[in-house]
PDBQT receptor file of N, H, CA, C and O in Angstrom, charges set to zero:
ATOM      1  N   MET A   1     -75.984 -50.568 -16.880  1.00  0.00    +0.000 N 
ATOM      2  CA  MET A   1     -74.938 -50.482 -15.876  1.00  0.00    +0.000 C 
ATOM      3  C   MET A   1     -74.008 -49.316 -16.219  1.00  0.00    +0.000 C 
ATOM      4  O   MET A   1     -73.476 -49.281 -17.329  1.00  0.00    +0.000 OA
ATOM      5  N   PRO A   2     -73.795 -48.380 -15.329  1.00  0.00    +0.000 N 
ATOM      6  CA  PRO A   2     -73.013 -47.201 -15.663  1.00  0.00    +0.000 C 
ATOM      7  C   PRO A   2     -71.509 -47.480 -15.844  1.00  0.00    +0.000 C 
ATOM      8  O   PRO A   2     -70.824 -46.721 -16.530  1.00  0.00    +0.000 OA
ATOM      9  N   HIS A   3     -71.002 -48.536 -15.251  1.00  0.00    +0.000 N 
ATOM     10  H   HIS A   3     -71.559 -49.153 -14.694  1.00  0.00    +0.000 HD
ATOM     11  CA  HIS A   3     -69.579 -48.844 -15.416  1.00  0.00    +0.000 C 
ATOM     12  C   HIS A   3     -69.405 -50.343 -15.605  1.00  0.00    +0.000 C 
ATOM     13  O   HIS A   3     -70.288 -51.143 -15.294  1.00  0.00    +0.000 OA
ATOM     14  N   ARG A   4     -68.252 -50.688 -16.118  1.00  0.00    +0.000 N 
ATOM     15  H   ARG A   4     -67.535 -50.038 -16.371  1.00  0.00    +0.000 HD
ATOM     16  CA  ARG A   4     -67.951 -52.089 -16.380  1.00  0.00    +0.000 C 
ATOM     17  C   ARG A   4     -67.413 -52.743 -15.115  1.00  0.00    +0.000 C 
ATOM     18  O   ARG A   4     -66.559 -52.177 -14.434  1.00  0.00    +0.000 OA
ATOM     19  N   THR A   5     -67.907 -53.924 -14.803  1.00  0.00    +0.000 N 
ATOM     20  H   THR A   5     -68.601 -54.384 -15.356  1.00  0.00    +0.000 HD
ATOM     21  CA  THR A   5     -67.352 -54.637 -13.654  1.00  0.00    +0.000 C 
ATOM     22  C   THR A   5     -66.099 -55.373 -14.102  1.00  0.00    +0.000 C 
ATOM     23  O   THR A   5     -66.020 -55.870 -15.225  1.00  0.00    +0.000 OA
ATOM     24  N   ARG A   6     -65.130 -55.433 -13.211  1.00  0.00    +0.000 N 
ATOM     25  H   ARG A   6     -65.194 -55.029 -12.298  1.00  0.00    +0.000 HD
ATOM     26  CA  ARG A   6     -63.868 -56.104 -13.534  1.00  0.00    +0.000 C 
ATOM     27  C   ARG A   6     -63.563 -57.125 -12.447  1.00  0.00    +0.000 C 
ATOM     28  O   ARG A   6     -62.795 -56.845 -11.527  1.00  0.00    +0.000 OA
ATOM     29  N   PRO A   7     -64.159 -58.302 -12.550  1.00  0.00    +0.000 N 
ATOM     30  CA  PRO A   7     -63.973 -59.300 -11.492  1.00  0.00    +0.000 C 
ATOM     31  C   PRO A   7     -62.527 -59.778 -11.380  1.00  0.00    +0.000 C 
ATOM     32  O   PRO A   7     -62.060 -60.066 -10.278  1.00  0.00    +0.000 OA
ATOM     33  N   MET A   8     -61.815 -59.865 -12.499  1.00  0.00    +0.000 N 
ATOM     34  H   MET A   8     -62.195 -59.631 -13.394  1.00  0.00    +0.000 HD
ATOM     35  CA  MET A   8     -60.433 -60.353 -12.442  1.00  0.00    +0.000 C 
ATOM     36  C   MET A   8     -59.544 -59.337 -11.722  1.00  0.00    +0.000 C 
ATOM     37  O   MET A   8     -58.691 -59.723 -10.924  1.00  0.00    +0.000 OA
ATOM     38  N   THR A   9     -59.732 -58.060 -11.992  1.00  0.00    +0.000 N 
ATOM     39  H   THR A   9     -60.426 -57.746 -12.640  1.00  0.00    +0.000 HD
ATOM     40  CA  THR A   9     -58.956 -57.023 -11.310  1.00  0.00    +0.000 C 
ATOM     41  C   THR A   9     -59.250 -57.041  -9.818  1.00  0.00    +0.000 C 
ATOM     42  O   THR A   9     -58.335 -56.927  -9.004  1.00  0.00    +0.000 OA
ATOM     43  N   ALA A  10     -60.500 -57.183  -9.459  1.00  0.00    +0.000 N 
ATOM     44  H   ALA A  10     -61.244 -57.276 -10.121  1.00  0.00    +0.000 HD
ATOM     45  CA  ALA A  10     -60.881 -57.232  -8.049  1.00  0.00    +0.000 C 
ATOM     46  C   ALA A  10     -60.272 -58.456  -7.374  1.00  0.00    +0.000 C 
ATOM     47  O   ALA A  10     -59.778 -58.369  -6.250  1.00  0.00    +0.000 OA
ATOM     48  N   LEU A  11     -60.308 -59.579  -8.051  1.00  0.00    +0.000 N 
ATOM     49  H   LEU A  11     -60.709 -59.650  -8.964  1.00  0.00    +0.000 HD
ATOM     50  CA  LEU A  11     -59.732 -60.803  -7.497  1.00  0.00    +0.000 C 
ATOM     51  C   LEU A  11     -58.227 -60.666  -7.301  1.00  0.00    +0.000 C 
ATOM     52  O   LEU A  11     -57.702 -61.061  -6.260  1.00  0.00    +0.000 OA
ATOM     53  N   LEU A  12     -57.534 -60.117  -8.280  1.00  0.00    +0.000 N 
ATOM     54  H   LEU A  12     -57.961 -59.797  -9.126  1.00  0.00    +0.000 HD
ATOM     55  CA  LEU A  12     -56.089 -59.929  -8.168  1.00  0.00    +0.000 C 
ATOM     56  C   LEU A  12     -55.742 -58.934  -7.064  1.00  0.00    +0.000 C 
ATOM     57  O   LEU A  12     -54.788 -59.137  -6.313  1.00  0.00    +0.000 OA
ATOM     58  N   LEU A  13     -56.510 -57.876  -6.972  1.00  0.00    +0.000 N 
ATOM     59  H   LEU A  13     -57.285 -57.712  -7.582  1.00  0.00    +0.000 HD
ATOM     60  CA  LEU A  13     -56.276 -56.892  -5.918  1.00  0.00    +0.000 C 
ATOM     61  C   LEU A  13     -56.494 -57.516  -4.542  1.00  0.00    +0.000 C 
ATOM     62  O   LEU A  13     -55.692 -57.319  -3.630  1.00  0.00    +0.000 OA
ATOM     63  N   PHE A  14     -57.578 -58.264  -4.399  1.00  0.00    +0.000 N 
ATOM     64  H   PHE A  14     -58.230 -58.424  -5.140  1.00  0.00    +0.000 HD
ATOM     65  CA  PHE A  14     -57.883 -58.924  -3.139  1.00  0.00    +0.000 C 
ATOM     66  C   PHE A  14     -56.787 -59.924  -2.762  1.00  0.00    +0.000 C 
ATOM     67  O   PHE A  14     -56.346 -59.961  -1.613  1.00  0.00    +0.000 OA
ATOM     68  N   THR A  15     -56.353 -60.727  -3.724  1.00  0.00    +0.000 N 
ATOM     69  H   THR A  15     -56.711 -60.697  -4.657  1.00  0.00    +0.000 HD
ATOM     70  CA  THR A  15     -55.305 -61.721  -3.473  1.00  0.00    +0.000 C 
ATOM     71  C   THR A  15     -53.993 -61.043  -3.137  1.00  0.00    +0.000 C 
ATOM     72  O   THR A  15     -53.289 -61.477  -2.224  1.00  0.00    +0.000 OA
ATOM     73  N   GLY A  16     -53.652 -59.988  -3.855  1.00  0.00    +0.000 N 
ATOM     74  H   GLY A  16     -54.224 -59.635  -4.596  1.00  0.00    +0.000 HD
ATOM     75  CA  GLY A  16     -52.414 -59.271  -3.578  1.00  0.00    +0.000 C 
ATOM     76  C   GLY A  16     -52.408 -58.626  -2.206  1.00  0.00    +0.000 C 
ATOM     77  O   GLY A  16     -51.407 -58.673  -1.491  1.00  0.00    +0.000 OA
ATOM     78  N   LEU A  17     -53.518 -58.029  -1.846  1.00  0.00    +0.000 N 
ATOM     79  H   LEU A  17     -54.332 -57.991  -2.427  1.00  0.00    +0.000 HD
ATOM     80  CA  LEU A  17     -53.624 -57.412  -0.532  1.00  0.00    +0.000 C 
ATOM     81  C   LEU A  17     -53.492 -58.453   0.574  1.00  0.00    +0.000 C 
ATOM     82  O   LEU A  17     -52.810 -58.214   1.570  1.00  0.00    +0.000 OA
ATOM     83  N   ASN A  18     -54.136 -59.597   0.408  1.00  0.00    +0.000 N 
ATOM     84  H   ASN A  18     -54.690 -59.790  -0.401  1.00  0.00    +0.000 HD
ATOM     85  CA  ASN A  18     -54.007 -60.665   1.397  1.00  0.00    +0.000 C 
ATOM     86  C   ASN A  18     -52.582 -61.181   1.481  1.00  0.00    +0.000 C 
ATOM     87  O   ASN A  18     -52.102 -61.483   2.574  1.00  0.00    +0.000 OA
ATOM     88  N   ALA A  19     -51.900 -61.290   0.359  1.00  0.00    +0.000 N 
ATOM     89  H   ALA A  19     -52.289 -61.045  -0.529  1.00  0.00    +0.000 HD
ATOM     90  CA  ALA A  19     -50.504 -61.753   0.368  1.00  0.00    +0.000 C 
ATOM     91  C   ALA A  19     -49.620 -60.774   1.138  1.00  0.00    +0.000 C 
ATOM     92  O   ALA A  19     -48.762 -61.188   1.919  1.00  0.00    +0.000 OA
ATOM     93  N   VAL A  20     -49.828 -59.487   0.918  1.00  0.00    +0.000 N 
ATOM     94  H   VAL A  20     -50.525 -59.151   0.284  1.00  0.00    +0.000 HD
ATOM     95  CA  VAL A  20     -49.043 -58.475   1.629  1.00  0.00    +0.000 C 
ATOM     96  C   VAL A  20     -49.326 -58.545   3.132  1.00  0.00    +0.000 C 
ATOM     97  O   VAL A  20     -48.400 -58.506   3.942  1.00  0.00    +0.000 OA
ATOM     98  N   LEU A  21     -50.588 -58.647   3.499  1.00  0.00    +0.000 N 
ATOM     99  H   LEU A  21     -51.341 -58.678   2.842  1.00  0.00    +0.000 HD
ATOM    100  CA  LEU A  21     -50.943 -58.721   4.922  1.00  0.00    +0.000 C 
ATOM    101  C   LEU A  21     -50.381 -59.987   5.569  1.00  0.00    +0.000 C 
ATOM    102  O   LEU A  21     -49.906 -59.936   6.704  1.00  0.00    +0.000 OA
ATOM    103  N   MET A  22     -50.428 -61.101   4.878  1.00  0.00    +0.000 N 
ATOM    104  H   MET A  22     -50.814 -61.142   3.957  1.00  0.00    +0.000 HD
ATOM    105  CA  MET A  22     -49.908 -62.343   5.447  1.00  0.00    +0.000 C 
ATOM    106  C   MET A  22     -48.393 -62.297   5.594  1.00  0.00    +0.000 C 
ATOM    107  O   MET A  22     -47.850 -62.885   6.530  1.00  0.00    +0.000 OA
ATOM    108  N   SER A  23     -47.703 -61.612   4.693  1.00  0.00    +0.000 N 
ATOM    109  H   SER A  23     -48.144 -61.135   3.933  1.00  0.00    +0.000 HD
ATOM    110  CA  SER A  23     -46.244 -61.547   4.793  1.00  0.00    +0.000 C 
ATOM    111  C   SER A  23     -45.798 -60.603   5.905  1.00  0.00    +0.000 C 
ATOM    112  O   SER A  23     -44.673 -60.710   6.392  1.00  0.00    +0.000 OA
ATOM    113  N   THR A  24     -46.670 -59.677   6.312  1.00  0.00    +0.000 N 
ATOM    114  H   THR A  24     -47.584 -59.590   5.917  1.00  0.00    +0.000 HD
ATOM    115  CA  THR A  24     -46.277 -58.749   7.374  1.00  0.00    +0.000 C 
ATOM    116  C   THR A  24     -46.767 -59.182   8.745  1.00  0.00    +0.000 C 
ATOM    117  O   THR A  24     -46.372 -58.582   9.745  1.00  0.00    +0.000 OA
ATOM    118  N   ILE A  25     -47.614 -60.203   8.828  1.00  0.00    +0.000 N 
ATOM    119  H   ILE A  25     -47.935 -60.690   8.016  1.00  0.00    +0.000 HD
ATOM    120  CA  ILE A  25     -48.177 -60.558  10.129  1.00  0.00    +0.000 C 
ATOM    121  C   ILE A  25     -47.137 -61.212  11.033  1.00  0.00    +0.000 C 
ATOM    122  O   ILE A  25     -47.177 -60.999  12.245  1.00  0.00    +0.000 OA
ATOM    123  N   THR A  26     -46.219 -61.989  10.498  1.00  0.00    +0.000 N 
ATOM    124  H   THR A  26     -46.187 -62.162   9.513  1.00  0.00    +0.000 HD
ATOM    125  CA  THR A  26     -45.232 -62.679  11.339  1.00  0.00    +0.000 C 
ATOM    126  C   THR A  26     -44.316 -61.702  12.061  1.00  0.00    +0.000 C 
ATOM    127  O   THR A  26     -44.155 -61.836  13.274  1.00  0.00    +0.000 OA
ATOM    128  N   PRO A  27     -43.699 -60.717  11.386  1.00  0.00    +0.000 N 
ATOM    129  CA  PRO A  27     -42.863 -59.776  12.137  1.00  0.00    +0.000 C 
ATOM    130  C   PRO A  27     -43.649 -58.958  13.154  1.00  0.00    +0.000 C 
ATOM    131  O   PRO A  27     -43.140 -58.648  14.231  1.00  0.00    +0.000 OA
ATOM    132  N   VAL A  28     -44.878 -58.609  12.819  1.00  0.00    +0.000 N 
ATOM    133  H   VAL A  28     -45.291 -58.861  11.944  1.00  0.00    +0.000 HD
ATOM    134  CA  VAL A  28     -45.700 -57.843  13.763  1.00  0.00    +0.000 C 
ATOM    135  C   VAL A  28     -46.026 -58.705  14.980  1.00  0.00    +0.000 C 
ATOM    136  O   VAL A  28     -45.934 -58.238  16.116  1.00  0.00    +0.000 OA
ATOM    137  N   TYR A  29     -46.404 -59.951  14.748  1.00  0.00    +0.000 N 
ATOM    138  H   TYR A  29     -46.478 -60.330  13.826  1.00  0.00    +0.000 HD
ATOM    139  CA  TYR A  29     -46.703 -60.868  15.843  1.00  0.00    +0.000 C 
ATOM    140  C   TYR A  29     -45.477 -61.048  16.745  1.00  0.00    +0.000 C 
ATOM    141  O   TYR A  29     -45.588 -60.982  17.969  1.00  0.00    +0.000 OA
ATOM    142  N   ASP A  30     -44.311 -61.274  16.135  1.00  0.00    +0.000 N 
ATOM    143  H   ASP A  30     -44.221 -61.328  15.141  1.00  0.00    +0.000 HD
ATOM    144  CA  ASP A  30     -43.085 -61.444  16.921  1.00  0.00    +0.000 C 
ATOM    145  C   ASP A  30     -42.772 -60.190  17.722  1.00  0.00    +0.000 C 
ATOM    146  O   ASP A  30     -42.373 -60.278  18.883  1.00  0.00    +0.000 OA
ATOM    147  N   PHE A  31     -42.947 -59.035  17.117  1.00  0.00    +0.000 N 
ATOM    148  H   PHE A  31     -43.271 -58.964  16.174  1.00  0.00    +0.000 HD
ATOM    149  CA  PHE A  31     -42.654 -57.784  17.811  1.00  0.00    +0.000 C 
ATOM    150  C   PHE A  31     -43.567 -57.604  19.022  1.00  0.00    +0.000 C 
ATOM    151  O   PHE A  31     -43.111 -57.234  20.105  1.00  0.00    +0.000 OA
ATOM    152  N   VAL A  32     -44.855 -57.868  18.830  1.00  0.00    +0.000 N 
ATOM    153  H   VAL A  32     -45.225 -58.169  17.951  1.00  0.00    +0.000 HD
ATOM    154  CA  VAL A  32     -45.808 -57.660  19.917  1.00  0.00    +0.000 C 
ATOM    155  C   VAL A  32     -45.642 -58.708  21.008  1.00  0.00    +0.000 C 
ATOM    156  O   VAL A  32     -45.675 -58.375  22.193  1.00  0.00    +0.000 OA
ATOM    157  N   CYS A  33     -45.466 -59.955  20.630  1.00  0.00    +0.000 N 
ATOM    158  H   CYS A  33     -45.439 -60.225  19.668  1.00  0.00    +0.000 HD
ATOM    159  CA  CYS A  33     -45.445 -61.030  21.621  1.00  0.00    +0.000 C 
ATOM    160  C   CYS A  33     -44.119 -61.121  22.366  1.00  0.00    +0.000 C 
ATOM    161  O   CYS A  33     -44.093 -61.590  23.504  1.00  0.00    +0.000 OA
ATOM    162  N   PHE A  34     -43.039 -60.695  21.768  1.00  0.00    +0.000 N 
ATOM    163  H   PHE A  34     -43.060 -60.314  20.844  1.00  0.00    +0.000 HD
ATOM    164  CA  PHE A  34     -41.736 -60.854  22.406  1.00  0.00    +0.000 C 
ATOM    165  C   PHE A  34     -41.131 -59.522  22.816  1.00  0.00    +0.000 C 
ATOM    166  O   PHE A  34     -39.911 -59.386  22.899  1.00  0.00    +0.000 OA
ATOM    167  N   LEU A  35     -41.983 -58.542  23.072  1.00  0.00    +0.000 N 
ATOM    168  H   LEU A  35     -42.975 -58.652  23.004  1.00  0.00    +0.000 HD
ATOM    169  CA  LEU A  35     -41.482 -57.267  23.577  1.00  0.00    +0.000 C 
ATOM    170  C   LEU A  35     -40.859 -57.463  24.955  1.00  0.00    +0.000 C 
ATOM    171  O   LEU A  35     -41.354 -58.276  25.735  1.00  0.00    +0.000 OA
ATOM    172  N   PRO A  36     -39.798 -56.750  25.270  1.00  0.00    +0.000 N 
ATOM    173  CA  PRO A  36     -39.208 -56.859  26.616  1.00  0.00    +0.000 C 
ATOM    174  C   PRO A  36     -40.204 -56.526  27.715  1.00  0.00    +0.000 C 
ATOM    175  O   PRO A  36     -40.077 -57.025  28.833  1.00  0.00    +0.000 OA
ATOM    176  N   TYR A  37     -41.200 -55.683  27.412  1.00  0.00    +0.000 N 
ATOM    177  H   TYR A  37     -41.303 -55.278  26.504  1.00  0.00    +0.000 HD
ATOM    178  CA  TYR A  37     -42.210 -55.353  28.416  1.00  0.00    +0.000 C 
ATOM    179  C   TYR A  37     -42.870 -56.612  28.947  1.00  0.00    +0.000 C 
ATOM    180  O   TYR A  37     -43.037 -56.760  30.157  1.00  0.00    +0.000 OA
ATOM    181  N   TRP A  38     -43.250 -57.527  28.052  1.00  0.00    +0.000 N 
ATOM    182  H   TRP A  38     -43.115 -57.406  27.069  1.00  0.00    +0.000 HD
ATOM    183  CA  TRP A  38     -43.947 -58.740  28.488  1.00  0.00    +0.000 C 
ATOM    184  C   TRP A  38     -43.018 -59.627  29.293  1.00  0.00    +0.000 C 
ATOM    185  O   TRP A  38     -43.440 -60.265  30.258  1.00  0.00    +0.000 OA
ATOM    186  N   GLU A  39     -41.731 -59.670  28.891  1.00  0.00    +0.000 N 
ATOM    187  H   GLU A  39     -41.388 -59.152  28.107  1.00  0.00    +0.000 HD
ATOM    188  CA  GLU A  39     -40.762 -60.474  29.645  1.00  0.00    +0.000 C 
ATOM    189  C   GLU A  39     -40.614 -59.924  31.059  1.00  0.00    +0.000 C 
ATOM    190  O   GLU A  39     -40.618 -60.687  32.025  1.00  0.00    +0.000 OA
ATOM    191  N   ARG A  40     -40.483 -58.610  31.184  1.00  0.00    +0.000 N 
ATOM    192  H   ARG A  40     -40.479 -57.991  30.399  1.00  0.00    +0.000 HD
ATOM    193  CA  ARG A  40     -40.345 -58.003  32.513  1.00  0.00    +0.000 C 
ATOM    194  C   ARG A  40     -41.610 -58.234  33.343  1.00  0.00    +0.000 C 
ATOM    195  O   ARG A  40     -41.534 -58.527  34.536  1.00  0.00    +0.000 OA
ATOM    196  N   ARG A  41     -42.764 -58.100  32.702  1.00  0.00    +0.000 N 
ATOM    197  H   ARG A  41     -42.825 -57.861  31.733  1.00  0.00    +0.000 HD
ATOM    198  CA  ARG A  41     -44.029 -58.289  33.418  1.00  0.00    +0.000 C 
ATOM    199  C   ARG A  41     -44.155 -59.722  33.906  1.00  0.00    +0.000 C 
ATOM    200  O   ARG A  41     -44.575 -59.963  35.037  1.00  0.00    +0.000 OA
ATOM    201  N   ARG A  42     -43.788 -60.684  33.045  1.00  0.00    +0.000 N 
ATOM    202  H   ARG A  42     -43.447 -60.489  32.125  1.00  0.00    +0.000 HD
ATOM    203  CA  ARG A  42     -43.865 -62.090  33.441  1.00  0.00    +0.000 C 
ATOM    204  C   ARG A  42     -42.937 -62.374  34.616  1.00  0.00    +0.000 C 
ATOM    205  O   ARG A  42     -43.308 -63.084  35.551  1.00  0.00    +0.000 OA
ATOM    206  N   GLU A  43     -41.732 -61.817  34.565  1.00  0.00    +0.000 N 
ATOM    207  H   GLU A  43     -41.430 -61.240  33.806  1.00  0.00    +0.000 HD
ATOM    208  CA  GLU A  43     -40.764 -62.002  35.657  1.00  0.00    +0.000 C 
ATOM    209  C   GLU A  43     -41.269 -61.352  36.946  1.00  0.00    +0.000 C 
ATOM    210  O   GLU A  43     -41.141 -61.936  38.022  1.00  0.00    +0.000 OA
ATOM    211  N   ARG A  44     -41.838 -60.154  36.847  1.00  0.00    +0.000 N 
ATOM    212  H   ARG A  44     -41.941 -59.679  35.973  1.00  0.00    +0.000 HD
ATOM    213  CA  ARG A  44     -42.359 -59.464  38.027  1.00  0.00    +0.000 C 
ATOM    214  C   ARG A  44     -43.498 -60.268  38.653  1.00  0.00    +0.000 C 
ATOM    215  O   ARG A  44     -43.560 -60.406  39.875  1.00  0.00    +0.000 OA
ATOM    216  N   ARG A  45     -44.388 -60.793  37.833  1.00  0.00    +0.000 N 
ATOM    217  H   ARG A  45     -44.338 -60.681  36.841  1.00  0.00    +0.000 HD
ATOM    218  CA  ARG A  45     -45.502 -61.588  38.361  1.00  0.00    +0.000 C 
ATOM    219  C   ARG A  45     -45.006 -62.869  39.011  1.00  0.00    +0.000 C 
ATOM    220  O   ARG A  45     -45.548 -63.303  40.028  1.00  0.00    +0.000 OA
ATOM    221  N   ARG A  46     -43.971 -63.479  38.428  1.00  0.00    +0.000 N 
ATOM    222  H   ARG A  46     -43.530 -63.127  37.602  1.00  0.00    +0.000 HD
ATOM    223  CA  ARG A  46     -43.405 -64.693  39.027  1.00  0.00    +0.000 C 
ATOM    224  C   ARG A  46     -42.825 -64.386  40.404  1.00  0.00    +0.000 C 
ATOM    225  O   ARG A  46     -43.021 -65.144  41.353  1.00  0.00    +0.000 OA
ATOM    226  N   GLN A  47     -42.109 -63.264  40.503  1.00  0.00    +0.000 N 
ATOM    227  H   GLN A  47     -41.950 -62.648  39.732  1.00  0.00    +0.000 HD
ATOM    228  CA  GLN A  47     -41.531 -62.884  41.788  1.00  0.00    +0.000 C 
ATOM    229  C   GLN A  47     -42.620 -62.586  42.811  1.00  0.00    +0.000 C 
ATOM    230  O   GLN A  47     -42.489 -62.945  43.982  1.00  0.00    +0.000 OA
ATOM    231  N   GLU A  48     -43.694 -61.931  42.374  1.00  0.00    +0.000 N 
ATOM    232  H   GLU A  48     -43.800 -61.639  41.423  1.00  0.00    +0.000 HD
ATOM    233  CA  GLU A  48     -44.797 -61.653  43.301  1.00  0.00    +0.000 C 
ATOM    234  C   GLU A  48     -45.449 -62.942  43.789  1.00  0.00    +0.000 C 
ATOM    235  O   GLU A  48     -45.786 -63.060  44.967  1.00  0.00    +0.000 OA
ATOM    236  N   ARG A  49     -45.628 -63.911  42.888  1.00  0.00    +0.000 N 
ATOM    237  H   ARG A  49     -45.354 -63.815  41.932  1.00  0.00    +0.000 HD
ATOM    238  CA  ARG A  49     -46.204 -65.196  43.295  1.00  0.00    +0.000 C 
ATOM    239  C   ARG A  49     -45.300 -65.913  44.288  1.00  0.00    +0.000 C 
ATOM    240  O   ARG A  49     -45.775 -66.466  45.280  1.00  0.00    +0.000 OA
ATOM    241  N   GLU A  50     -43.981 -65.902  44.018  1.00  0.00    +0.000 N 
ATOM    242  H   GLU A  50     -43.595 -65.452  43.212  1.00  0.00    +0.000 HD
ATOM    243  CA  GLU A  50     -43.038 -66.546  44.942  1.00  0.00    +0.000 C 
ATOM    244  C   GLU A  50     -43.057 -65.853  46.301  1.00  0.00    +0.000 C 
ATOM    245  O   GLU A  50     -43.028 -66.518  47.336  1.00  0.00    +0.000 OA
ATOM    246  N   ALA A  51     -43.106 -64.531  46.306  1.00  0.00    +0.000 N 
ATOM    247  H   ALA A  51     -43.130 -63.990  45.465  1.00  0.00    +0.000 HD
ATOM    248  CA  ALA A  51     -43.130 -63.789  47.569  1.00  0.00    +0.000 C 
ATOM    249  C   ALA A  51     -44.418 -64.110  48.333  1.00  0.00    +0.000 C 
ATOM    250  O   ALA A  51     -44.386 -64.268  49.553  1.00  0.00    +0.000 OA
ATOM    251  N   ALA A  52     -45.538 -64.207  47.635  1.00  0.00    +0.000 N 
ATOM    252  H   ALA A  52     -45.564 -64.079  46.644  1.00  0.00    +0.000 HD
ATOM    253  CA  ALA A  52     -46.808 -64.514  48.297  1.00  0.00    +0.000 C 
ATOM    254  C   ALA A  52     -46.796 -65.932  48.844  1.00  0.00    +0.000 C 
ATOM    255  O   ALA A  52     -47.317 -66.177  49.932  1.00  0.00    +0.000 OA
ATOM    256  N   SER A  53     -46.208 -66.875  48.105  1.00  0.00    +0.000 N 
ATOM    257  H   SER A  53     -45.785 -66.676  47.221  1.00  0.00    +0.000 HD
ATOM    258  CA  SER A  53     -46.203 -68.259  48.581  1.00  0.00    +0.000 C 
ATOM    259  C   SER A  53     -45.248 -68.435  49.772  1.00  0.00    +0.000 C 
ATOM    260  O   SER A  53     -45.551 -69.196  50.691  1.00  0.00    +0.000 OA
ATOM    261  N   THR A  54     -44.111 -67.747  49.767  1.00  0.00    +0.000 N 
ATOM    262  H   THR A  54     -43.865 -67.129  49.021  1.00  0.00    +0.000 HD
ATOM    263  CA  THR A  54     -43.191 -67.862  50.919  1.00  0.00    +0.000 C 
ATOM    264  C   THR A  54     -43.772 -67.146  52.129  1.00  0.00    +0.000 C 
ATOM    265  O   THR A  54     -43.559 -67.579  53.261  1.00  0.00    +0.000 OA
ATOM    266  N   LYS A  55     -44.498 -66.064  51.909  1.00  0.00    +0.000 N 
ATOM    267  H   LYS A  55     -44.671 -65.712  50.989  1.00  0.00    +0.000 HD
ATOM    268  CA  LYS A  55     -45.128 -65.347  53.024  1.00  0.00    +0.000 C 
ATOM    269  C   LYS A  55     -46.210 -66.240  53.644  1.00  0.00    +0.000 C 
ATOM    270  O   LYS A  55     -46.380 -66.260  54.863  1.00  0.00    +0.000 OA
ATOM    271  N   GLY A  56     -46.931 -66.967  52.810  1.00  0.00    +0.000 N 
ATOM    272  H   GLY A  56     -46.793 -66.951  51.820  1.00  0.00    +0.000 HD
ATOM    273  CA  GLY A  56     -47.967 -67.869  53.307  1.00  0.00    +0.000 C 
ATOM    274  C   GLY A  56     -47.378 -69.001  54.131  1.00  0.00    +0.000 C 
ATOM    275  O   GLY A  56     -47.977 -69.401  55.129  1.00  0.00    +0.000 OA
ATOM    276  N   PHE A  57     -46.220 -69.530  53.742  1.00  0.00    +0.000 N 
ATOM    277  H   PHE A  57     -45.734 -69.204  52.931  1.00  0.00    +0.000 HD
ATOM    278  CA  PHE A  57     -45.578 -70.604  54.507  1.00  0.00    +0.000 C 
ATOM    279  C   PHE A  57     -45.043 -70.087  55.838  1.00  0.00    +0.000 C 
ATOM    280  O   PHE A  57     -45.068 -70.814  56.832  1.00  0.00    +0.000 OA
ATOM    281  N   GLY A  58     -44.567 -68.866  55.876  1.00  0.00    +0.000 N 
ATOM    282  H   GLY A  58     -44.547 -68.276  55.069  1.00  0.00    +0.000 HD
ATOM    283  CA  GLY A  58     -43.991 -68.319  57.094  1.00  0.00    +0.000 C 
ATOM    284  C   GLY A  58     -45.018 -68.037  58.177  1.00  0.00    +0.000 C 
ATOM    285  O   GLY A  58     -44.667 -68.005  59.356  1.00  0.00    +0.000 OA
ATOM    286  N   SER A  59     -46.266 -67.834  57.813  1.00  0.00    +0.000 N 
ATOM    287  H   SER A  59     -46.552 -67.860  56.855  1.00  0.00    +0.000 HD
ATOM    288  CA  SER A  59     -47.285 -67.472  58.803  1.00  0.00    +0.000 C 
ATOM    289  C   SER A  59     -47.900 -68.680  59.472  1.00  0.00    +0.000 C 
ATOM    290  O   SER A  59     -48.601 -68.519  60.471  1.00  0.00    +0.000 OA
ATOM    291  N   SER A  60     -47.665 -69.917  58.956  1.00  0.00    +0.000 N 
ATOM    292  H   SER A  60     -47.096 -70.047  58.145  1.00  0.00    +0.000 HD
ATOM    293  CA  SER A  60     -48.299 -71.079  59.576  1.00  0.00    +0.000 C 
ATOM    294  C   SER A  60     -47.538 -71.678  60.708  1.00  0.00    +0.000 C 
ATOM    295  O   SER A  60     -47.984 -72.662  61.300  1.00  0.00    +0.000 OA
TER     296      SER A  60
């Protein structure tokens, strides 16, 4: 074998990397899911649905 394997170093590196990724996922998730863009889009779609439903009632 040309080099020495270091399973403990690999395990620690893997665990550390996962810990860093897990600690950063919550702020990223909150940022993406609660962007004002999504709030505006949800409100716009609600208004469009209400306008379509009132237009449908007016034509009958």
